[in-house]
C-alpha positions, 0 to 999 in steps of 0.5 A: 637599783642598778645604774649603767652610765652611758658614753663617757660618764662615770657614776661616783659616790662622793666620799664625805669626811666628818669635820670637827673643830674641837668639840664643835661639829661643822654642819653640812651647810657650812662644809664645802662640797667633796671633790673626791669620790669612789667610782661605782660604774663606768660608761661605755667609752672604751678609752675611759674604761682603760683609764678608770676602774670601778673602785678607783678614787677620783678627784672631780670638779667642785660643781661637776655632775648630776646628783642621783639617788641610788639605793638611798645614797647620793651619787654623782653622774660625772662626765669624763671631762670633769674627772681631774685625777685618780687618787692612789 
């Protein structure tokens, strides 16, 4: 399935880290939500296209965006105002 965000929105694949404490694996329910993700698609806003490119890693608000399943993976559809930084 191909998703093309509209206006000032970005489709982001959250980057999950496996967390371990010694030999104990921390369950998903105890982890904080990820706040870094990879941009998979950009909306139609020209100014946004100049700032962010597909493949960029971005930091976004902890509870930002709408969850969306694309090709079996959880993605977030995030508004431009919820993007906080680009990670280099």
